[in-house]
C-alpha positions as CSV (number, residue, x, y, z in Angstrom):
1,M,-18.6,-3.1,-5.5
2,S,-20.6,0.1,-6.3
3,G,-19.3,3.5,-7.2
4,V,-20.3,4.9,-3.8
5,L,-17.7,5.6,-1.1
6,G,-18.2,4.4,2.4
7,E,-19.3,6.7,5.2
8,S,-18.0,7.3,8.7
9,K,-19.9,9.8,11.0
10,E,-17.0,9.6,13.4
11,P,-13.4,10.8,12.7
12,L,-11.5,7.8,11.3
13,Q,-9.1,7.9,14.3
14,A,-12.1,7.2,16.5
15,A,-13.9,4.7,14.3
16,Y,-10.8,2.6,13.8
17,D,-8.2,1.6,16.4
18,L,-5.3,0.7,14.1
19,A,-4.0,2.7,11.1
20,M,-1.8,0.6,8.9
21,L,0.2,3.2,7.1
22,D,2.1,2.8,3.8
23,L,5.3,4.9,3.9
24,D,6.4,6.4,0.6
25,G,3.8,8.8,-0.7
26,V,1.8,8.7,2.6
27,V,4.2,9.5,5.4
28,Y,7.2,10.7,3.5
29,V,8.4,11.3,-0.1
30,G,12.0,10.5,-0.6
31,G,13.9,12.0,2.3
32,E,11.2,14.4,3.4
33,A,8.1,14.0,5.5
34,V,4.8,14.7,3.6
35,R,3.6,18.1,4.6
36,G,1.5,17.9,7.8
37,A,2.1,14.1,8.2
38,P,4.0,14.2,11.5
39,E,1.4,16.5,13.1
40,A,-1.5,14.4,11.8
41,L,0.0,11.2,13.1
42,D,0.7,12.8,16.5
43,V,-3.0,13.8,16.7
44,A,-4.2,10.3,15.7
45,R,-1.9,8.7,18.3
46,K,-3.0,11.0,21.1
47,A,-6.6,10.1,20.1
48,G,-5.8,6.5,21.0
49,M,-5.2,5.1,17.5
50,R,-2.4,2.6,17.1
51,L,0.0,3.3,14.2
52,A,1.8,0.7,12.2
53,F,4.2,1.6,9.4
54,V,3.8,-1.0,6.7
55,T,6.3,-1.4,3.8
56,N,6.7,-3.7,0.8
57,N,10.4,-3.0,0.8
58,A,12.1,-6.1,2.1
59,A,15.7,-4.7,2.1
60,R,15.6,-2.5,5.2
61,T,15.2,-3.7,8.8
62,P,12.4,-2.3,11.0
63,E,15.1,-0.6,13.1
64,T,16.4,1.3,10.0
65,V,12.9,2.3,9.0
66,A,12.0,3.5,12.5
67,A,15.2,5.5,12.8
68,H,14.4,7.2,9.5
69,L,10.9,8.1,10.7
70,V,12.3,9.5,13.9
71,D,14.6,11.7,11.9
72,L,11.6,13.1,10.1
73,G,9.9,14.0,13.4
74,I,7.6,11.0,13.6
75,E,7.4,9.0,16.8
76,A,8.2,5.3,15.9
77,E,10.0,2.3,17.3
78,A,11.0,-0.9,15.5
79,H,8.0,-2.8,16.7
80,D,5.7,-0.2,15.0
81,V,7.2,-1.2,11.6
82,V,6.1,-4.3,9.6
83,T,7.9,-5.3,6.4
84,S,7.1,-7.7,3.6
85,A,10.3,-9.5,4.7
86,Q,8.6,-10.3,8.0
87,A,5.4,-11.4,6.2
88,A,7.5,-13.6,4.0
89,A,9.2,-15.1,7.0
90,R,5.8,-15.8,8.6
91,V,4.6,-17.6,5.4
92,L,7.8,-19.7,5.4
93,V,7.8,-20.7,9.1
94,D,4.1,-21.6,9.0
95,R,4.8,-23.9,6.1
96,L,8.2,-25.3,7.0
97,G,8.6,-24.9,10.8
98,R,11.4,-23.3,12.7
99,G,14.9,-24.4,11.8
100,A,14.2,-24.8,8.1
101,R,16.9,-23.7,5.7
102,V,15.9,-21.1,3.2
103,V,17.9,-19.7,0.2
104,V,17.9,-15.9,0.3
105,L,17.8,-13.8,-2.9
106,G,17.6,-10.5,-1.0
107,A,19.2,-8.0,1.3
108,E,19.9,-7.7,5.0
109,G,16.3,-7.0,5.9
110,L,15.2,-10.3,4.5
111,R,17.9,-12.3,6.2
112,T,17.2,-10.6,9.6
113,A,13.4,-11.3,9.3
114,L,14.2,-15.0,8.6
115,E,16.5,-15.2,11.6
116,S,14.0,-13.6,13.8
117,E,11.6,-16.5,13.1
118,R,14.4,-19.0,13.7
119,L,14.7,-19.9,10.0
120,V,18.2,-20.4,8.6
121,P,19.2,-18.2,5.7
122,V,21.6,-20.0,3.3
123,G,23.4,-19.4,0.0
124,V,21.9,-20.1,-3.4
125,G,24.0,-23.2,-3.8
126,D,23.2,-24.8,-0.4
127,G,20.6,-27.4,0.5
128,A,17.3,-25.8,1.5
129,A,13.6,-26.4,1.8
130,A,12.5,-23.2,0.0
131,I,13.8,-20.0,-1.6
132,V,12.7,-16.4,-0.8
133,S,13.4,-13.3,-2.9
134,G,13.2,-9.6,-2.1
135,Y,14.4,-6.2,-3.3
136,A,18.2,-6.1,-3.2
137,P,20.1,-3.6,-5.4
138,D,23.4,-5.4,-4.9
139,L,22.2,-8.9,-5.8
140,P,24.7,-10.6,-8.1
141,W,23.4,-11.8,-11.4
142,R,25.1,-15.2,-10.9
143,D,22.8,-15.7,-7.8
144,V,19.8,-14.8,-9.9
145,M,20.8,-17.3,-12.4
146,R,21.3,-20.1,-9.9
147,G,18.1,-19.2,-8.0
148,A,16.1,-19.4,-11.3
149,V,17.4,-22.9,-12.0
150,R,16.5,-24.0,-8.5
151,I,13.0,-22.6,-8.8
152,A,12.6,-24.3,-12.2
153,D,13.8,-27.6,-10.6
154,G,11.0,-27.4,-8.0
155,L,12.3,-25.5,-5.0
156,P,9.2,-23.7,-3.4
157,W,9.4,-19.9,-3.9
158,V,8.1,-17.0,-1.8
159,A,8.5,-13.5,-3.1
160,S,8.4,-10.5,-0.7
161,N,6.4,-8.4,-3.2
162,T,5.7,-7.7,-6.8
163,D,6.2,-4.0,-7.0
164,M,7.3,-3.1,-10.5
165,T,8.8,0.2,-9.5
166,I,10.6,1.7,-6.5
167,P,11.3,5.4,-5.9
168,T,15.0,6.4,-5.7
169,D,17.0,9.6,-5.4
170,Y,17.7,9.4,-9.2
171,G,14.1,8.7,-10.2
172,T,11.6,5.8,-10.4
173,A,13.6,2.6,-10.9
174,P,12.8,-1.1,-11.5
175,G,11.5,-2.7,-8.3
176,H,11.5,-6.3,-7.1
177,G,8.5,-7.1,-9.3
178,V,10.7,-6.9,-12.4
179,L,12.9,-9.7,-11.0
180,V,9.8,-11.7,-10.0
181,D,8.5,-11.3,-13.6
182,L,11.8,-12.5,-15.0
183,L,11.9,-15.5,-12.8
184,R,8.3,-16.3,-13.4
185,R,8.7,-16.2,-17.2
186,F,11.9,-18.3,-17.1
187,T,10.6,-20.9,-14.7
188,G,6.9,-21.0,-15.4
189,V,6.4,-20.8,-11.6
190,D,4.2,-18.3,-9.8
191,P,5.5,-17.5,-6.3
192,T,3.6,-17.2,-3.1
193,V,3.6,-13.4,-2.6
194,A,3.8,-11.9,1.0
195,G,3.6,-8.2,0.3
196,K,0.7,-6.0,-0.8
197,P,-1.6,-6.5,-2.6
198,A,-1.4,-10.1,-1.3
199,R,-2.9,-10.6,2.1
200,P,0.0,-11.9,4.3
201,L,1.6,-8.5,5.1
202,L,-1.6,-6.9,6.4
203,D,-2.4,-10.1,8.4
204,E,1.1,-10.0,9.9
205,T,0.7,-6.3,10.8
206,I,-2.5,-6.9,12.7
207,R,-0.9,-9.9,14.5
208,R,2.2,-7.9,15.5
209,V,0.7,-4.5,16.4
210,G,-2.8,-5.4,17.5
211,G,-6.2,-3.8,16.8
212,E,-9.7,-5.0,16.3
213,R,-10.8,-2.3,13.9
214,P,-7.9,-1.8,11.4
215,L,-7.8,0.7,8.6
216,M,-5.3,0.6,5.7
217,V,-3.9,4.0,4.6
218,G,-2.2,4.3,1.3
219,D,-1.5,6.2,-1.9
220,R,-1.3,3.4,-4.4
221,L,-4.5,1.8,-5.7
222,D,-2.9,-1.4,-7.0
223,T,-1.0,-2.3,-3.8
224,D,-2.4,-0.4,-0.8
225,I,-6.0,-0.3,-1.7
226,E,-6.3,-3.6,-3.5
227,G,-4.4,-5.2,-0.7
228,A,-6.9,-3.8,1.8
229,Q,-9.7,-5.3,-0.2
230,N,-7.9,-8.7,-0.3
231,A,-7.6,-8.6,3.5
232,D,-11.2,-7.4,4.0
233,V,-10.0,-4.2,5.6
234,P,-11.5,-0.7,5.0
235,S,-9.0,1.7,3.4
236,L,-8.3,5.4,3.2
237,L,-6.7,6.7,0.0
238,V,-4.5,9.9,0.4
239,L,-3.5,12.0,-2.5
240,T,0.0,12.8,-1.5
241,G,1.7,10.1,-3.6
242,V,1.3,8.4,-6.9
243,T,-2.5,8.4,-7.3
244,G,-4.0,11.5,-8.8
245,L,-7.2,12.5,-10.5
246,A,-6.9,10.4,-13.6
247,E,-6.0,7.2,-11.6
248,L,-8.8,7.8,-9.1
249,V,-11.7,8.1,-11.6
250,A,-10.3,5.1,-13.6
251,A,-10.0,2.8,-10.6
252,R,-11.2,-0.7,-11.0
253,P,-13.7,-2.0,-8.4
254,A,-10.9,-4.0,-6.8
255,E,-8.8,-0.8,-6.4
256,R,-11.5,1.5,-4.9
257,P,-10.9,2.8,-1.4
258,T,-13.5,3.1,1.3
259,Y,-12.6,6.7,2.0
260,V,-10.7,9.5,0.2
261,A,-8.8,12.5,1.7
262,A,-6.2,14.9,0.4
263,D,-3.7,13.9,3.1
264,L,-3.3,12.3,6.6
265,A,-5.4,15.1,8.2
266,G,-8.3,13.0,6.9
267,L,-7.8,10.7,9.9
268,A,-9.1,13.4,12.2
269,E,-12.2,14.0,10.1
270,S,-15.6,12.3,9.6
271,H,-16.2,11.1,6.1
272,P,-19.7,11.7,4.7
273,A,-20.7,9.8,1.6
274,P,-22.0,11.6,-1.5
275,R,-25.6,11.3,-2.5
276,T,-25.8,9.6,-5.9
277,D,-28.2,9.3,-8.8
278,G,-26.7,7.5,-11.7
279,S,-23.5,9.3,-12.4
280,R,-24.5,12.4,-10.5
281,A,-23.0,12.9,-7.0
282,E,-23.6,15.6,-4.5
283,L,-21.9,16.4,-1.2
284,G,-21.1,19.5,0.9
285,G,-21.9,22.1,-1.7
286,W,-20.2,20.2,-4.6
287,S,-22.0,18.4,-7.4
288,A,-20.4,16.2,-10.1
289,D,-21.8,14.5,-13.1
290,V,-20.6,13.0,-16.4
291,V,-22.1,14.8,-19.4
292,E,-21.3,13.3,-22.9
293,G,-18.4,11.5,-21.4
294,R,-16.9,14.5,-19.6
295,L,-16.8,14.7,-15.8
296,E,-18.0,18.2,-14.7
297,V,-18.0,19.6,-11.2
298,G,-19.7,22.7,-9.8
299,G,-20.3,24.4,-6.5
300,H,-17.9,25.1,-3.6
301,G,-17.0,23.5,-0.3
302,A,-14.4,21.5,1.4
303,P,-11.6,20.1,-0.8
304,N,-12.1,16.6,0.5
305,D,-15.8,16.7,-0.5
306,W,-14.7,17.6,-4.0
307,W,-12.6,14.5,-4.2
308,R,-15.5,12.4,-2.9
309,V,-18.0,13.6,-5.5
310,V,-15.5,13.2,-8.3
311,A,-14.7,9.6,-7.2
312,A,-18.3,8.6,-6.8
313,S,-19.4,10.2,-10.2
314,G,-16.4,8.8,-12.0
315,W,-16.8,5.3,-10.7
316,A,-20.5,5.2,-11.5
317,H,-19.8,6.3,-15.1
318,L,-17.0,3.8,-15.4
319,D,-19.2,0.9,-14.2
320,A,-22.0,1.9,-16.6
321,S,-20.0,2.6,-19.7
322,G,-16.7,0.7,-19.3
323,T,-14.8,3.8,-20.1
324,P,-13.2,6.4,-17.7
325,A,-14.7,9.9,-17.9
326,D,-12.8,12.7,-19.6
327,I,-11.2,14.8,-16.8
328,T,-9.0,17.1,-18.9
329,A,-11.0,20.2,-17.9
330,L,-11.0,19.5,-14.2
331,R,-8.7,21.1,-11.7
332,P,-8.7,20.1,-8.0
333,P,-9.6,22.9,-5.6
334,D,-7.0,25.2,-4.2
335,G,-5.4,23.8,-1.0
336,S,-5.7,20.2,-2.0
337,L,-2.5,18.3,-1.9
338,G,-3.9,16.1,-4.7
339,A,-3.8,19.1,-7.1
């Protein structure tokens, strides 16, 4: 891929008929809606865009997630929510058929997803055709030990996701990916992964919610955006979550979004692409270039255009030099949530 962003002359909510929305960092942060997110999603829905709320968290059921969204003022029903647990269940039923017994190293959301596909969740010591793992903060260590032995002995293994961290009320904590890494190192076995950045979760979302022109919307380069590339789906990066200026300009080609916006209001906007010449990028009154390794931006204009020229210039420099540009002197424009 080049360092140049994509272009949409139409607002994204007109150019695409399905927005697949990551949750934490995009729609909400912790227990609060992202500023402006409920209003932006309401505008997109009224414009005819379908909304799907997509999560790598396999612990919660779609009903629980939808209820949380409603509490935040966002219209949502259970069928609008697609989880990595549902994607894992789809992978298993496609391979094993309905009625297969599956060991569950996970929480209620994972068991419910299996039962919805008429798979039979069983304990770690029971006879089974496969084992599936997912985020579960109350998972007993003895079950982890027995599950590891069964995987090492050859029981096929599907993991809901490989996220190394998960946000909590007490800070960023180890995610399910830490357990996956432990099991992988102990057993020497790589699982089939259902959640982002692997493809099954986005395929399952399109299958469940519908849409011929889907768009992935996320805040994480290594899950949301890379997952969109793996699924051959365009993506919108919003800067209300974990990705900031440093991460954006250092993005590998596999992690680069099609579009960039400060927040979900970007769904209602057209997305012009910067004009580029080497590492110089220009758009909407802004110009960016890398001079002696330092990314410099001048001019004035819309905040989202600032982010676009910064991304295009930074990526071109990274591709040419192999080293991210120095951004220590840069400050995003006032009014940008990515600041």
